[in-house]
mmCIF file as Biopython writes it, N, C-alpha, C and O atoms, coordinates in Angstrom:
data_model
#
loop_
_atom_site.group_PDB
_atom_site.id
_atom_site.type_symbol
_atom_site.label_atom_id
_atom_site.label_alt_id
_atom_site.label_comp_id
_atom_site.label_asym_id
_atom_site.label_entity_id
_atom_site.label_seq_id
_atom_site.pdbx_PDB_ins_code
_atom_site.Cartn_x
_atom_site.Cartn_y
_atom_site.Cartn_z
_atom_site.occupancy
_atom_site.B_iso_or_equiv
_atom_site.auth_seq_id
_atom_site.auth_asym_id
_atom_site.pdbx_PDB_model_num
ATOM 1   N N  . UNK A ? 1  ? -8.004  -2.109  -8.836 1.0 0.0 1  A 1 
ATOM 2   C CA . UNK A ? 1  ? -7.819  -2.006  -8.248 1.0 0.0 1  A 1 
ATOM 3   C C  . UNK A ? 1  ? -8.977  -2.131  -7.046 1.0 0.0 1  A 1 
ATOM 4   O O  . UNK A ? 1  ? -9.929  -1.351  -7.026 1.0 0.0 1  A 1 
ATOM 5   N N  . UNK A ? 2  ? -8.844  -2.962  -6.258 1.0 0.0 2  A 1 
ATOM 6   C CA . UNK A ? 2  ? -9.893  -3.833  -5.223 1.0 0.0 2  A 1 
ATOM 7   C C  . UNK A ? 2  ? -9.668  -2.252  -4.473 1.0 0.0 2  A 1 
ATOM 8   O O  . UNK A ? 2  ? -8.754  -1.429  -4.413 1.0 0.0 2  A 1 
ATOM 9   N N  . UNK A ? 3  ? -11.416 -2.403  -3.827 1.0 0.0 3  A 1 
ATOM 10  C CA . UNK A ? 3  ? -11.972 -1.375  -3.519 1.0 0.0 3  A 1 
ATOM 11  C C  . UNK A ? 3  ? -11.918 -1.432  -1.896 1.0 0.0 3  A 1 
ATOM 12  O O  . UNK A ? 3  ? -12.169 -0.662  -0.968 1.0 0.0 3  A 1 
ATOM 13  N N  . UNK A ? 4  ? -11.515 -2.589  -2.039 1.0 0.0 4  A 1 
ATOM 14  C CA . UNK A ? 4  ? -11.652 -3.381  -0.023 1.0 0.0 4  A 1 
ATOM 15  C C  . UNK A ? 4  ? -10.688 -2.799  0.574  1.0 0.0 4  A 1 
ATOM 16  O O  . UNK A ? 4  ? -10.902 -2.666  1.778  1.0 0.0 4  A 1 
ATOM 17  N N  . UNK A ? 5  ? -8.971  -2.093  -0.056 1.0 0.0 5  A 1 
ATOM 18  C CA . UNK A ? 5  ? -8.814  -1.872  0.913  1.0 0.0 5  A 1 
ATOM 19  C C  . UNK A ? 5  ? -8.119  -0.991  1.394  1.0 0.0 5  A 1 
ATOM 20  O O  . UNK A ? 5  ? -7.488  -0.516  0.449  1.0 0.0 5  A 1 
ATOM 21  N N  . UNK A ? 6  ? -7.747  -0.278  2.680  1.0 0.0 6  A 1 
ATOM 22  C CA . UNK A ? 6  ? -7.805  1.183   3.603  1.0 0.0 6  A 1 
ATOM 23  C C  . UNK A ? 6  ? -6.463  1.401   2.606  1.0 0.0 6  A 1 
ATOM 24  O O  . UNK A ? 6  ? -5.737  0.514   2.158  1.0 0.0 6  A 1 
ATOM 25  N N  . UNK A ? 7  ? -6.366  2.742   2.413  1.0 0.0 7  A 1 
ATOM 26  C CA . UNK A ? 7  ? -5.101  2.983   1.663  1.0 0.0 7  A 1 
ATOM 27  C C  . UNK A ? 7  ? -4.560  4.507   2.613  1.0 0.0 7  A 1 
ATOM 28  O O  . UNK A ? 7  ? -5.361  5.329   3.059  1.0 0.0 7  A 1 
ATOM 29  N N  . UNK A ? 8  ? -3.627  4.566   2.706  1.0 0.0 8  A 1 
ATOM 30  C CA . UNK A ? 8  ? -3.478  5.648   3.718  1.0 0.0 8  A 1 
ATOM 31  C C  . UNK A ? 8  ? -1.658  6.662   2.813  1.0 0.0 8  A 1 
ATOM 32  O O  . UNK A ? 8  ? -0.507  6.345   2.513  1.0 0.0 8  A 1 
ATOM 33  N N  . UNK A ? 9  ? -2.180  7.387   2.783  1.0 0.0 9  A 1 
ATOM 34  C CA . UNK A ? 9  ? -0.501  8.087   2.456  1.0 0.0 9  A 1 
ATOM 35  C C  . UNK A ? 9  ? -0.654  9.522   2.745  1.0 0.0 9  A 1 
ATOM 36  O O  . UNK A ? 9  ? -1.437  10.434  2.481  1.0 0.0 9  A 1 
ATOM 37  N N  . UNK A ? 10 ? 0.968   9.228   3.726  1.0 0.0 10 A 1 
ATOM 38  C CA . UNK A ? 10 ? 1.479   10.463  5.048  1.0 0.0 10 A 1 
ATOM 39  C C  . UNK A ? 10 ? 2.718   11.261  3.575  1.0 0.0 10 A 1 
ATOM 40  O O  . UNK A ? 10 ? 3.116   10.507  2.687  1.0 0.0 10 A 1 
ATOM 41  N N  . UNK A ? 11 ? 2.971   12.169  3.578  1.0 0.0 11 A 1 
ATOM 42  C CA . UNK A ? 11 ? 3.852   13.009  2.766  1.0 0.0 11 A 1 
ATOM 43  C C  . UNK A ? 11 ? 5.353   13.996  4.503  1.0 0.0 11 A 1 
ATOM 44  O O  . UNK A ? 11 ? 5.389   14.651  5.544  1.0 0.0 11 A 1 
ATOM 45  N N  . UNK A ? 12 ? 6.240   13.211  3.361  1.0 0.0 12 A 1 
ATOM 46  C CA . UNK A ? 12 ? 6.728   13.036  4.487  1.0 0.0 12 A 1 
ATOM 47  C C  . UNK A ? 12 ? 8.194   13.561  3.337  1.0 0.0 12 A 1 
ATOM 48  O O  . UNK A ? 12 ? 9.019   12.743  2.931  1.0 0.0 12 A 1 
ATOM 49  N N  . UNK A ? 13 ? 8.240   15.525  2.880  1.0 0.0 13 A 1 
ATOM 50  C CA . UNK A ? 13 ? 9.235   15.576  2.864  1.0 0.0 13 A 1 
ATOM 51  C C  . UNK A ? 13 ? 8.900   15.679  1.207  1.0 0.0 13 A 1 
ATOM 52  O O  . UNK A ? 13 ? 7.931   15.957  0.501  1.0 0.0 13 A 1 
ATOM 53  N N  . UNK A ? 14 ? 10.413  15.253  1.020  1.0 0.0 14 A 1 
ATOM 54  C CA . UNK A ? 14 ? 9.921   14.133  -0.686 1.0 0.0 14 A 1 
ATOM 55  C C  . UNK A ? 14 ? 9.747   12.883  -0.759 1.0 0.0 14 A 1 
ATOM 56  O O  . UNK A ? 14 ? 10.248  12.327  -1.737 1.0 0.0 14 A 1 
ATOM 57  N N  . UNK A ? 15 ? 9.219   12.297  -0.061 1.0 0.0 15 A 1 
ATOM 58  C CA . UNK A ? 15 ? 8.949   11.135  -0.291 1.0 0.0 15 A 1 
ATOM 59  C C  . UNK A ? 15 ? 7.317   11.358  0.647  1.0 0.0 15 A 1 
ATOM 60  O O  . UNK A ? 15 ? 6.876   12.312  1.287  1.0 0.0 15 A 1 
ATOM 61  N N  . UNK A ? 16 ? 6.869   10.247  0.398  1.0 0.0 16 A 1 
ATOM 62  C CA . UNK A ? 16 ? 5.447   9.619   0.733  1.0 0.0 16 A 1 
ATOM 63  C C  . UNK A ? 16 ? 5.112   8.362   1.535  1.0 0.0 16 A 1 
ATOM 64  O O  . UNK A ? 16 ? 4.945   7.362   0.836  1.0 0.0 16 A 1 
ATOM 65  N N  . UNK A ? 17 ? 4.985   8.209   2.778  1.0 0.0 17 A 1 
ATOM 66  C CA . UNK A ? 17 ? 4.743   6.944   3.612  1.0 0.0 17 A 1 
ATOM 67  C C  . UNK A ? 17 ? 3.369   6.251   2.651  1.0 0.0 17 A 1 
ATOM 68  O O  . UNK A ? 17 ? 2.432   7.015   2.418  1.0 0.0 17 A 1 
ATOM 69  N N  . UNK A ? 18 ? 3.290   4.645   2.064  1.0 0.0 18 A 1 
ATOM 70  C CA . UNK A ? 18 ? 2.110   4.574   1.865  1.0 0.0 18 A 1 
ATOM 71  C C  . UNK A ? 18 ? 2.076   3.415   2.499  1.0 0.0 18 A 1 
ATOM 72  O O  . UNK A ? 18 ? 2.960   2.570   2.363  1.0 0.0 18 A 1 
ATOM 73  N N  . UNK A ? 19 ? 0.982   3.262   3.299  1.0 0.0 19 A 1 
ATOM 74  C CA . UNK A ? 19 ? 0.343   2.061   4.064  1.0 0.0 19 A 1 
ATOM 75  C C  . UNK A ? 19 ? -1.172  1.879   3.117  1.0 0.0 19 A 1 
ATOM 76  O O  . UNK A ? 19 ? -2.097  2.635   2.820  1.0 0.0 19 A 1 
ATOM 77  N N  . UNK A ? 20 ? -0.790  0.273   2.822  1.0 0.0 20 A 1 
ATOM 78  C CA . UNK A ? 20 ? -2.203  -0.599  2.026  1.0 0.0 20 A 1 
ATOM 79  C C  . UNK A ? 20 ? -3.032  -1.367  3.526  1.0 0.0 20 A 1 
ATOM 80  O O  . UNK A ? 20 ? -2.245  -1.158  4.450  1.0 0.0 20 A 1 
ATOM 81  N N  . UNK A ? 21 ? -3.909  -1.914  3.914  1.0 0.0 21 A 1 
ATOM 82  C CA . UNK A ? 21 ? -4.577  -2.893  4.818  1.0 0.0 21 A 1 
ATOM 83  C C  . UNK A ? 21 ? -5.454  -3.813  4.181  1.0 0.0 21 A 1 
ATOM 84  O O  . UNK A ? 21 ? -6.256  -3.412  3.338  1.0 0.0 21 A 1 
ATOM 85  N N  . UNK A ? 22 ? -5.388  -4.804  4.452  1.0 0.0 22 A 1 
ATOM 86  C CA . UNK A ? 22 ? -6.800  -5.491  4.402  1.0 0.0 22 A 1 
ATOM 87  C C  . UNK A ? 22 ? -7.317  -5.383  5.792  1.0 0.0 22 A 1 
ATOM 88  O O  . UNK A ? 22 ? -6.697  -5.521  6.846  1.0 0.0 22 A 1 
ATOM 89  N N  . UNK A ? 23 ? -8.453  -5.136  5.610  1.0 0.0 23 A 1 
ATOM 90  C CA . UNK A ? 23 ? -9.288  -4.760  6.850  1.0 0.0 23 A 1 
ATOM 91  C C  . UNK A ? 23 ? -10.144 -6.472  7.093  1.0 0.0 23 A 1 
ATOM 92  O O  . UNK A ? 23 ? -10.827 -6.619  8.107  1.0 0.0 23 A 1 
ATOM 93  N N  . UNK A ? 24 ? -10.012 -7.594  6.122  1.0 0.0 24 A 1 
ATOM 94  C CA . UNK A ? 24 ? -10.678 -8.685  7.346  1.0 0.0 24 A 1 
ATOM 95  C C  . UNK A ? 24 ? -9.482  -8.937  7.816  1.0 0.0 24 A 1 
ATOM 96  O O  . UNK A ? 24 ? -9.693  -9.251  8.987  1.0 0.0 24 A 1 
ATOM 97  N N  . UNK A ? 25 ? -7.812  -9.019  7.527  1.0 0.0 25 A 1 
ATOM 98  C CA . UNK A ? 25 ? -6.943  -9.888  7.906  1.0 0.0 25 A 1 
ATOM 99  C C  . UNK A ? 25 ? -6.189  -8.922  8.491  1.0 0.0 25 A 1 
ATOM 100 O O  . UNK A ? 25 ? -5.278  -9.430  9.145  1.0 0.0 25 A 1 
ATOM 101 N N  . UNK A ? 26 ? -6.199  -7.406  8.533  1.0 0.0 26 A 1 
ATOM 102 C CA . UNK A ? 26 ? -5.584  -6.837  8.896  1.0 0.0 26 A 1 
ATOM 103 C C  . UNK A ? 26 ? -3.994  -6.719  9.403  1.0 0.0 26 A 1 
ATOM 104 O O  . UNK A ? 26 ? -3.259  -6.439  10.350 1.0 0.0 26 A 1 
ATOM 105 N N  . UNK A ? 27 ? -4.075  -7.317  7.503  1.0 0.0 27 A 1 
ATOM 106 C CA . UNK A ? 27 ? -2.451  -7.206  7.282  1.0 0.0 27 A 1 
ATOM 107 C C  . UNK A ? 27 ? -1.945  -6.248  6.622  1.0 0.0 27 A 1 
ATOM 108 O O  . UNK A ? 27 ? -2.451  -6.163  5.503  1.0 0.0 27 A 1 
ATOM 109 N N  . UNK A ? 28 ? -0.838  -5.175  6.921  1.0 0.0 28 A 1 
ATOM 110 C CA . UNK A ? 28 ? -0.873  -4.925  5.921  1.0 0.0 28 A 1 
ATOM 111 C C  . UNK A ? 28 ? 0.374   -4.151  5.570  1.0 0.0 28 A 1 
ATOM 112 O O  . UNK A ? 28 ? 0.830   -3.836  6.669  1.0 0.0 28 A 1 
ATOM 113 N N  . UNK A ? 29 ? 1.154   -3.685  4.658  1.0 0.0 29 A 1 
ATOM 114 C CA . UNK A ? 29 ? 1.802   -3.119  3.844  1.0 0.0 29 A 1 
ATOM 115 C C  . UNK A ? 29 ? 2.238   -1.892  3.907  1.0 0.0 29 A 1 
ATOM 116 O O  . UNK A ? 29 ? 1.404   -1.035  4.199  1.0 0.0 29 A 1 
ATOM 117 N N  . UNK A ? 30 ? 3.668   -1.463  3.652  1.0 0.0 30 A 1 
ATOM 118 C CA . UNK A ? 30 ? 3.903   -0.011  4.136  1.0 0.0 30 A 1 
ATOM 119 C C  . UNK A ? 30 ? 5.149   -0.256  3.394  1.0 0.0 30 A 1 
ATOM 120 O O  . UNK A ? 30 ? 5.888   -1.239  3.456  1.0 0.0 30 A 1 
ATOM 121 N N  . UNK A ? 31 ? 5.291   1.204   2.417  1.0 0.0 31 A 1 
ATOM 122 C CA . UNK A ? 31 ? 6.279   1.336   1.482  1.0 0.0 31 A 1 
ATOM 123 C C  . UNK A ? 31 ? 5.970   3.243   1.708  1.0 0.0 31 A 1 
ATOM 124 O O  . UNK A ? 31 ? 5.072   4.070   1.862  1.0 0.0 31 A 1 
ATOM 125 N N  . UNK A ? 32 ? 8.105   3.025   1.527  1.0 0.0 32 A 1 
ATOM 126 C CA . UNK A ? 32 ? 8.090   4.404   0.937  1.0 0.0 32 A 1 
ATOM 127 C C  . UNK A ? 32 ? 8.686   5.179   -0.768 1.0 0.0 32 A 1 
ATOM 128 O O  . UNK A ? 32 ? 9.705   5.214   -1.457 1.0 0.0 32 A 1 
ATOM 129 N N  . UNK A ? 33 ? 7.615   5.569   -0.782 1.0 0.0 33 A 1 
ATOM 130 C CA . UNK A ? 33 ? 7.749   6.889   -2.864 1.0 0.0 33 A 1 
ATOM 131 C C  . UNK A ? 33 ? 7.825   7.697   -2.441 1.0 0.0 33 A 1 
ATOM 132 O O  . UNK A ? 33 ? 7.430   8.271   -1.426 1.0 0.0 33 A 1 
ATOM 133 N N  . UNK A ? 34 ? 8.659   7.916   -3.623 1.0 0.0 34 A 1 
ATOM 134 C CA . UNK A ? 34 ? 8.617   9.336   -4.377 1.0 0.0 34 A 1 
ATOM 135 C C  . UNK A ? 34 ? 7.774   10.351  -4.743 1.0 0.0 34 A 1 
ATOM 136 O O  . UNK A ? 34 ? 7.222   10.295  -5.842 1.0 0.0 34 A 1 
ATOM 137 N N  . UNK A ? 35 ? 7.541   11.483  -3.829 1.0 0.0 35 A 1 
ATOM 138 C CA . UNK A ? 35 ? 6.565   12.744  -3.422 1.0 0.0 35 A 1 
ATOM 139 C C  . UNK A ? 35 ? 6.199   12.980  -5.181 1.0 0.0 35 A 1 
ATOM 140 O O  . UNK A ? 35 ? 5.013   13.210  -5.416 1.0 0.0 35 A 1 
ATOM 141 N N  . UNK A ? 36 ? 7.167   12.931  -6.410 1.0 0.0 36 A 1 
ATOM 142 C CA . UNK A ? 36 ? 6.392   12.979  -7.281 1.0 0.0 36 A 1 
ATOM 143 C C  . UNK A ? 36 ? 5.710   11.930  -8.358 1.0 0.0 36 A 1 
ATOM 144 O O  . UNK A ? 36 ? 5.030   12.092  -9.372 1.0 0.0 36 A 1 
ATOM 145 N N  . UNK A ? 37 ? 5.876   11.552  -8.128 1.0 0.0 37 A 1 
ATOM 146 C CA . UNK A ? 37 ? 5.594   9.890   -7.884 1.0 0.0 37 A 1 
ATOM 147 C C  . UNK A ? 37 ? 3.587   10.463  -8.049 1.0 0.0 37 A 1 
ATOM 148 O O  . UNK A ? 37 ? 3.019   11.116  -7.174 1.0 0.0 37 A 1 
ATOM 149 N N  . UNK A ? 38 ? 2.892   9.974   -9.403 1.0 0.0 38 A 1 
ATOM 150 C CA . UNK A ? 38 ? 1.435   10.428  -8.838 1.0 0.0 38 A 1 
ATOM 151 C C  . UNK A ? 38 ? 0.758   9.117   -7.673 1.0 0.0 38 A 1 
ATOM 152 O O  . UNK A ? 38 ? 1.138   7.955   -7.816 1.0 0.0 38 A 1 
ATOM 153 N N  . UNK A ? 39 ? -0.095  9.434   -6.732 1.0 0.0 39 A 1 
ATOM 154 C CA . UNK A ? 39 ? -0.751  9.040   -5.751 1.0 0.0 39 A 1 
ATOM 155 C C  . UNK A ? 39 ? -1.262  7.391   -6.785 1.0 0.0 39 A 1 
ATOM 156 O O  . UNK A ? 39 ? -1.110  6.296   -6.245 1.0 0.0 39 A 1 
ATOM 157 N N  . UNK A ? 40 ? -1.870  7.499   -8.318 1.0 0.0 40 A 1 
ATOM 158 C CA . UNK A ? 40 ? -2.328  6.420   -8.212 1.0 0.0 40 A 1 
ATOM 159 C C  . UNK A ? 40 ? -0.776  5.546   -8.459 1.0 0.0 40 A 1 
ATOM 160 O O  . UNK A ? 40 ? -0.960  4.478   -7.875 1.0 0.0 40 A 1 
ATOM 161 N N  . UNK A ? 41 ? 0.311   5.536   -8.917 1.0 0.0 41 A 1 
ATOM 162 C CA . UNK A ? 41 ? 1.452   4.360   -8.955 1.0 0.0 41 A 1 
ATOM 163 C C  . UNK A ? 41 ? 1.592   4.214   -7.606 1.0 0.0 41 A 1 
ATOM 164 O O  . UNK A ? 41 ? 1.543   3.118   -7.048 1.0 0.0 41 A 1 
ATOM 165 N N  . UNK A ? 42 ? 1.822   5.609   -6.859 1.0 0.0 42 A 1 
ATOM 166 C CA . UNK A ? 42 ? 1.959   4.469   -5.271 1.0 0.0 42 A 1 
ATOM 167 C C  . UNK A ? 42 ? 0.802   3.716   -4.704 1.0 0.0 42 A 1 
ATOM 168 O O  . UNK A ? 42 ? 0.740   2.546   -4.326 1.0 0.0 42 A 1 
ATOM 169 N N  . UNK A ? 43 ? 0.146   4.401   -4.726 1.0 0.0 43 A 1 
ATOM 170 C CA . UNK A ? 43 ? -1.279  2.765   -4.370 1.0 0.0 43 A 1 
ATOM 171 C C  . UNK A ? 43 ? -0.719  1.815   -4.958 1.0 0.0 43 A 1 
ATOM 172 O O  . UNK A ? 43 ? -0.278  0.865   -4.310 1.0 0.0 43 A 1 
ATOM 173 N N  . UNK A ? 44 ? -0.648  1.862   -5.956 1.0 0.0 44 A 1 
ATOM 174 C CA . UNK A ? 44 ? -0.547  0.259   -6.562 1.0 0.0 44 A 1 
ATOM 175 C C  . UNK A ? 44 ? 0.224   -0.686  -6.631 1.0 0.0 44 A 1 
ATOM 176 O O  . UNK A ? 44 ? 0.105   -1.857  -6.995 1.0 0.0 44 A 1 
ATOM 177 N N  . UNK A ? 45 ? 1.762   0.461   -5.909 1.0 0.0 45 A 1 
ATOM 178 C CA . UNK A ? 45 ? 2.852   -0.427  -5.589 1.0 0.0 45 A 1 
ATOM 179 C C  . UNK A ? 45 ? 2.349   -0.884  -4.727 1.0 0.0 45 A 1 
ATOM 180 O O  . UNK A ? 45 ? 2.578   -2.092  -4.798 1.0 0.0 45 A 1 
ATOM 181 N N  . UNK A ? 46 ? 1.650   -0.632  -3.733 1.0 0.0 46 A 1 
ATOM 182 C CA . UNK A ? 46 ? 1.224   -0.644  -2.099 1.0 0.0 46 A 1 
ATOM 183 C C  . UNK A ? 46 ? 0.508   -1.954  -2.408 1.0 0.0 46 A 1 
ATOM 184 O O  . UNK A ? 46 ? 1.019   -3.066  -2.276 1.0 0.0 46 A 1 
ATOM 185 N N  . UNK A ? 47 ? -1.026  -1.644  -2.935 1.0 0.0 47 A 1 
ATOM 186 C CA . UNK A ? 47 ? -1.624  -2.599  -3.136 1.0 0.0 47 A 1 
ATOM 187 C C  . UNK A ? 47 ? -0.846  -4.144  -3.735 1.0 0.0 47 A 1 
ATOM 188 O O  . UNK A ? 47 ? -1.310  -5.239  -3.415 1.0 0.0 47 A 1 
ATOM 189 N N  . UNK A ? 48 ? 0.231   -4.015  -4.523 1.0 0.0 48 A 1 
ATOM 190 C CA . UNK A ? 48 ? 0.803   -5.253  -4.663 1.0 0.0 48 A 1 
ATOM 191 C C  . UNK A ? 48 ? 1.330   -5.461  -4.107 1.0 0.0 48 A 1 
ATOM 192 O O  . UNK A ? 48 ? 1.219   -6.684  -4.029 1.0 0.0 48 A 1 
ATOM 193 N N  . UNK A ? 49 ? 2.176   -5.090  -3.322 1.0 0.0 49 A 1 
ATOM 194 C CA . UNK A ? 49 ? 2.942   -5.649  -1.940 1.0 0.0 49 A 1 
ATOM 195 C C  . UNK A ? 49 ? 2.323   -6.258  -0.782 1.0 0.0 49 A 1 
ATOM 196 O O  . UNK A ? 49 ? 2.739   -7.181  -0.081 1.0 0.0 49 A 1 
ATOM 197 N N  . UNK A ? 50 ? 0.959   -5.395  -0.679 1.0 0.0 50 A 1 
ATOM 198 C CA . UNK A ? 50 ? -0.221  -6.203  0.015  1.0 0.0 50 A 1 
ATOM 199 C C  . UNK A ? 50 ? -0.341  -7.049  -0.361 1.0 0.0 50 A 1 
ATOM 200 O O  . UNK A ? 50 ? -0.272  -7.887  0.538  1.0 0.0 50 A 1 
ATOM 201 N N  . UNK A ? 51 ? -0.634  -7.794  -1.966 1.0 0.0 51 A 1 
ATOM 202 C CA . UNK A ? 51 ? -1.041  -8.635  -1.804 1.0 0.0 51 A 1 
ATOM 203 C C  . UNK A ? 51 ? -0.776  -9.900  -2.116 1.0 0.0 51 A 1 
ATOM 204 O O  . UNK A ? 51 ? -1.515  -10.880 -2.216 1.0 0.0 51 A 1 
ATOM 205 N N  . UNK A ? 52 ? 1.336   -9.641  -2.375 1.0 0.0 52 A 1 
ATOM 206 C CA . UNK A ? 52 ? 2.207   -10.354 -2.380 1.0 0.0 52 A 1 
ATOM 207 C C  . UNK A ? 52 ? 2.203   -10.905 -0.651 1.0 0.0 52 A 1 
ATOM 208 O O  . UNK A ? 52 ? 2.504   -12.078 -0.428 1.0 0.0 52 A 1 
ATOM 209 N N  . UNK A ? 53 ? 1.811   -9.887  0.610  1.0 0.0 53 A 1 
ATOM 210 C CA . UNK A ? 53 ? 1.615   -10.410 1.622  1.0 0.0 53 A 1 
ATOM 211 C C  . UNK A ? 53 ? 0.761   -11.170 1.898  1.0 0.0 53 A 1 
ATOM 212 O O  . UNK A ? 53 ? 0.838   -11.827 2.937  1.0 0.0 53 A 1 
ATOM 213 N N  . UNK A ? 54 ? -0.325  -11.292 1.011  1.0 0.0 54 A 1 
ATOM 214 C CA . UNK A ? 54 ? -1.663  -11.634 1.006  1.0 0.0 54 A 1 
ATOM 215 C C  . UNK A ? 54 ? -1.439  -13.526 0.645  1.0 0.0 54 A 1 
ATOM 216 O O  . UNK A ? 54 ? -1.565  -14.508 1.377  1.0 0.0 54 A 1 
ATOM 217 N N  . UNK A ? 55 ? -1.054  -13.371 -0.857 1.0 0.0 55 A 1 
ATOM 218 C CA . UNK A ? 55 ? -0.253  -14.278 -1.041 1.0 0.0 55 A 1 
ATOM 219 C C  . UNK A ? 55 ? 0.522   -15.832 -0.217 1.0 0.0 55 A 1 
ATOM 220 O O  . UNK A ? 55 ? 0.318   -17.046 -0.188 1.0 0.0 55 A 1 
ATOM 221 N N  . UNK A ? 56 ? 1.442   -14.865 0.336  1.0 0.0 56 A 1 
ATOM 222 C CA . UNK A ? 56 ? 2.352   -15.540 0.678  1.0 0.0 56 A 1 
ATOM 223 C C  . UNK A ? 56 ? 1.754   -16.321 2.326  1.0 0.0 56 A 1 
ATOM 224 O O  . UNK A ? 56 ? 1.938   -17.472 2.720  1.0 0.0 56 A 1 
ATOM 225 N N  . UNK A ? 57 ? 1.023   -15.189 2.992  1.0 0.0 57 A 1 
ATOM 226 C CA . UNK A ? 57 ? 0.312   -15.938 4.310  1.0 0.0 57 A 1 
ATOM 227 C C  . UNK A ? 57 ? -1.002  -17.312 3.635  1.0 0.0 57 A 1 
ATOM 228 O O  . UNK A ? 57 ? -1.685  -17.790 4.540  1.0 0.0 57 A 1 
ATOM 229 N N  . UNK A ? 58 ? -1.145  -17.577 2.943  1.0 0.0 58 A 1 
ATOM 230 C CA . UNK A ? 58 ? -1.669  -18.846 2.112  1.0 0.0 58 A 1 
ATOM 231 C C  . UNK A ? 58 ? -1.323  -20.004 1.598  1.0 0.0 58 A 1 
ATOM 232 O O  . UNK A ? 58 ? -1.891  -20.968 1.085  1.0 0.0 58 A 1 
ATOM 233 N N  . UNK A ? 59 ? 0.141   -19.557 1.957  1.0 0.0 59 A 1 
ATOM 234 C CA . UNK A ? 59 ? 0.859   -20.477 1.047  1.0 0.0 59 A 1 
ATOM 235 C C  . UNK A ? 59 ? 1.792   -21.799 2.360  1.0 0.0 59 A 1 
ATOM 236 O O  . UNK A ? 59 ? 2.489   -22.714 1.922  1.0 0.0 59 A 1 
#
């Protein structure tokens, strides 16, 4: 995973709110995942969503 994204994870009970931000464009992707999942899995999913948004913005 690219190291240039900012990742924030906020536990909220049984769920975790994960935000991935591209510091260059300021575009952010937010997702909610199960707190029992690995942080790496949650991070990967948030980054995938962010990369989708970044590609969609270029089209």
